[in-house]
C-alpha positions in Angstrom: -5.9 0.0 37.4 -4.5 -1.1 34.0 -6.9 -0.1 31.2 -8.1 -2.7 28.7 -7.3 -0.5 25.7 -4.9 2.4 25.3 -5.9 5.0 22.7 -2.9 6.8 21.0 -3.7 10.2 19.4 -1.0 12.3 17.8 -1.9 16.0 17.2 -0.5 19.3 16.0 -3.0 22.2 16.2 -6.3 21.4 14.3 -8.3 22.5 17.3 -11.4 22.8 15.2 -11.4 19.0 14.7 -9.6 18.0 17.9 -12.5 18.6 20.2 -14.8 16.4 18.1 -12.2 13.6 18.0 -11.7 13.6 21.8 -15.5 13.8 22.3 -15.9 10.6 20.3 -13.6 8.9 22.7 -15.5 9.9 25.7 -18.7 8.8 24.0 -17.5 5.1 23.7 -19.7 2.5 25.2 -16.6 0.8 26.6 -15.4 2.8 29.6 -12.2 0.8 30.2 -9.7 3.0 28.2 -6.9 5.5 28.6 -6.3 8.3 26.1 -2.7 9.3 25.4 -2.4 12.5 23.4 1.1 13.1 21.9 1.2 16.8 21.0 3.8 17.7 18.3 4.4 21.3 19.2 0.9 22.8 18.9 0.2 26.5 19.5 -0.7 28.0 22.8 -4.4 27.8 22.4 -4.4 24.1 21.5 -2.0 23.3 24.4 -4.2 25.2 26.8 -7.2 23.0 25.7 -5.2 19.9 26.1 -4.1 20.8 29.6 -7.7 21.2 30.6 -8.3 17.5 29.7 -5.9 16.3 32.4 -8.7 16.7 35.0 -9.8 13.3 33.8 -7.6 10.5 35.2 -8.0 8.6 31.9 -6.2 11.3 29.9 -2.5 11.8 29.6 -0.9 14.6 27.6 2.7 14.4 26.2 3.9 17.9 25.2 6.7 17.5 22.7 8.8 19.8 20.6 7.7 19.9 17.0 9.3 17.2 14.7 6.8 16.9 11.9 7.2 13.1 11.7 4.0 11.2 12.4 5.7 7.9 13.1 7.9 9.5 15.8 4.9 11.2 17.5 2.8 8.0 17.4 5.6 6.0 18.9 5.9 8.5 21.8 2.3 7.8 22.7 2.7 4.1 22.2 5.7 4.0 24.6 3.3 5.2 27.3 0.5 2.7 26.6 -0.3 0.1 29.2 -3.5 -1.5 27.9 -3.7 -5.0 26.6 -4.8 -3.5 23.3 -3.9 -0.3 21.5 -6.3 1.7 19.3 -5.3 4.7 17.1 -7.3 7.9 16.5 -6.1 10.8 14.5 -7.0 14.2 15.8 -9.1 15.1 12.8 -11.2 11.9 12.6 -14.0 10.5 14.7 -15.3 7.2 16.1 -18.8 5.9 16.4 -19.9 5.2 20.0 -19.8 1.4 19.6 -16.5 1.3 17.8 -14.3 -0.1 20.6 -17.0 -2.4 22.0 -17.6 -4.1 18.6 -13.9 -4.7 17.9 -12.9 -5.9 21.4 -15.8 -8.3 21.4 -14.7 -9.7 18.1 -11.1 -10.0 19.1 -12.0 -11.9 22.2 -14.1 -14.3 20.2 -11.2 -15.1 17.9 -8.0 -14.7 19.9 -5.9 -16.2 17.0 -6.5 -12.9 15.2 -4.4 -10.3 17.0 -5.6 -7.2 15.2 -8.8 -5.8 13.8 -10.2 -3.1 11.6 -13.6 -1.7 10.6 -15.4 -0.1 7.7 -15.5 3.7 7.4 -17.3 6.8 6.2 -15.9 9.9 4.7 -17.0 13.0 6.6 -16.7 16.8 5.8 -15.4 19.6 8.0 -18.7 19.6 10.0 -18.6 15.9 10.6 -21.4 15.2 8.1 -21.0 11.9 6.1 -20.3 12.4 2.5 -22.1 10.4 -0.2 -20.6 6.9 -0.6 -18.2 6.4 -3.5 -16.8 3.4 -5.3 -13.6 3.9 -3.2 -15.6 3.2 -0.1 -17.3 0.1 -1.6 -14.1 -1.8 -2.2 -13.8 -5.3 -0.8 -13.0 -5.6 2.9 -11.1 -8.8 3.3 -10.1 -10.5 6.6 -7.9 -13.3 7.7 -4.6 -13.4 5.7 -4.5 -10.0 3.9 -0.8 -9.5 3.0 -1.5 -10.1 -0.7 -4.3 -7.6 -0.7 -2.2 -5.0 1.1 0.6 -5.5 -1.4 -1.8 -5.0 -4.3 -3.4 -2.0 -2.6 -6.8 -3.8 -2.7 -7.8 -3.0 0.9 -8.4 0.2 2.8 -7.2 0.1 6.4 -7.4 3.6 8.0 -5.4 4.2 11.1 -8.4 5.1 13.2 -10.0 1.8 12.3 -7.3 -0.4 13.9 -7.2 -2.1 17.3 -4.2 -4.4 17.9 -2.6 -6.3 20.7 0.0 -4.1 22.4 2.5 -7.0 22.9 2.5 -7.6 19.1 3.1 -3.9 18.5 6.0 -3.9 20.9 7.4 -7.0 19.3 7.4 -5.3 15.9 8.9 -2.1 17.2 5.8 0.1 16.5 5.9 2.6 13.6 9.1 3.0 11.5 10.5 6.4 12.6 12.6 6.7 9.4 9.4 7.0 7.3 7.8 10.4 6.8 5.0 8.9 4.7 3.0 5.7 4.7 4.1 4.7 8.2 0.7 3.2 8.9 0.8 1.1 5.7 4.3 0.0 6.6 3.0 -1.3 10.0 0.0 -3.0 8.5 2.3 -4.9 6.2 4.5 -6.1 9.1 1.4 -7.0 11.2 0.0 -9.0 8.3 3.2 -11.2 8.3 2.6 -12.2 11.9 -1.2 -12.8 12.2 -4.5 -12.8 10.5 -6.7 -9.7 10.8 -10.3 -9.6 12.0 -13.0 -7.4 10.4 -15.9 -5.6 11.9 -17.8 -4.9 8.7 -19.5 -1.7 9.9 -18.7 2.0 9.2 -17.5 2.7 12.7 -15.1 5.6 12.0 -15.5 8.9 10.2 -12.4 9.9 8.1 -12.4 13.6 7.6 -11.4 14.9 4.2 -9.9 18.4 4.3 -7.0 20.5 3.0 -4.8 20.3 6.1 -3.6 16.7 5.8 0.1 16.0 6.2 1.4 15.6 2.7 5.2 15.6 2.2 5.9 16.6 -1.4 8.0 14.7 -3.9 7.6 11.5 -5.7 11.0 10.4 -4.5 9.9 10.5 -0.9 6.9 8.3 -1.7 9.0 5.8 -3.6 11.6 5.6 -0.9 9.0 5.0 1.8 7.3 2.2 -0.1 10.7 0.6 -1.0 11.8 0.7 2.7 8.5 -0.9 3.8 8.8 -3.8 1.3 12.5 -4.4 2.3 11.3 -4.8 5.9 8.5 -7.2 4.9 10.9 -9.3 2.9 12.8 -10.1 6.1 9.6 -11.1 7.9 7.5 -13.0 5.4 7.3 -16.8 5.5 6.4 -19.3 2.8 7.6 -19.5 -0.8 4.4 -18.1 -2.3 4.4 -15.0 -0.2 8.1 -14.5 -0.6 7.7 -14.5 -4.4 4.8 -12.1 -4.1 6.7 -9.6 -1.9 9.7 -10.0 -4.2 7.7 -9.0 -7.2 6.3 -5.9 -5.5 9.8 -5.1 -4.2 11.1 -5.3 -7.8 8.4 -2.9 -9.1 9.0 -0.6 -6.2 12.8 -0.6 -6.8 12.2 0.4 -10.4 9.7 3.1 -9.4 12.4 4.5 -7.0 14.9 4.6 -9.9 12.5 6.5 -12.1 11.7 8.9 -9.3 15.4 9.5 -8.5 16.1 10.0 -12.2 14.2 13.3 -12.1 16.9 14.9 -9.9 19.9 12.5 -9.9 20.4 10.5 -13.1 23.8 9.3 -12.1 22.4 7.9 -8.8 19.6 6.3 -10.7 21.9 4.6 -13.1 24.0 3.3 -10.1 20.8 1.8 -8.7 20.1 0.0 -11.9 23.7 -1.3 -12.1 23.4 -2.6 -8.5 20.2 -4.5 -9.6 17.9 -2.7 -7.2 19.5 -4.3 -4.1 18.5 -7.8 -5.2 15.3 -6.9 -7.1 16.9 -8.2 -10.3 16.1 -11.7 -9.0 12.4 -11.3 -9.9 10.7 -11.2 -13.4 9.0 -7.8 -12.6 12.4 -6.1 -12.5 13.2 -7.3 -16.1 9.7 -6.5 -17.3 9.9 -2.9 -16.1 13.5 -2.3 -16.9 13.1 -1.2 -20.6 10.8 1.6 -19.6 13.1 2.7 -16.8 16.2 2.7 -19.1 14.2 4.8 -21.6 13.6 7.4 -19.0 17.3 7.4 -18.1 18.5 8.0 -21.7 15.9 10.3 -23.2 16.3 14.1 -22.9 14.3 15.7 -20.2 12.5 17.9 -22.8 11.1 14.8 -24.5 10.1 13.2 -21.2 8.3 16.5 -20.2 6.4 16.5 -23.6 5.4 12.8 -23.1 4.1 13.5 -19.6 2.1 16.5 -20.8 0.5 14.5 -23.6 -0.5 11.7 -21.2 -2.0 14.2 -18.8 -3.9 15.8 -21.7 -5.2 12.4 -22.8 
């Protein structure tokens, strides 16, 4: 029978956390789910454990060669999903037992809202909740949240999300060209299509450890955000939101120029002359341009001295 919700879990090793993550799925108070684990080239021990899970008819394992791109691995699992809803769980995080039940009940009560998220706790290696911080106490908006997402004023962790599968398919899932922020990119696109619902309870545990996937380089980060904002510009409706996205796109384009200047000044200058692919239309481009030009013309030794003084301060 077709399950109500498909759970997509990408993994690569991390066996010490993987067991707890999968255990939190089996502990859900809603039984109508399937778990699709997309393995990105794990070691023999991890794959042996994953194969043992196939004794359950609700679990499917996709053994893939290693690619190291989370968006590609998530999409592989998403392509196999058949539920009306899709939930995401990373292999180092955990769910509280009522997580799916709370969200599915809320989504059914407000069908005009086609995706949902929850509050969260930070947990340590052993799964023990860490003391709450100001970061966890930030506002948790619901409804129309595109503006809050653009301003980075809301935390939507991937394991907190449940979304209609048809909507995910319509948007094409995660962007496989992004090696970073692929989840944030998807949240932006979802927010252009529908309001979001909030179950304001800490129903997930986000594990903080040293093995997180972290591509290095400011240029990669700037490129990922710039690509996301370009995609959102094509989807957003209404003059106010178009202006808002445009302003963020202008700031992002300048940040990309400054990041590129660290390794390719000629390419950075070319980006400025091209006006940031249309970013010149917005006041934020002109407001940030003097600082950007200063970085392009000053000697690297002076820029290094300036950065060191800022860090010291």
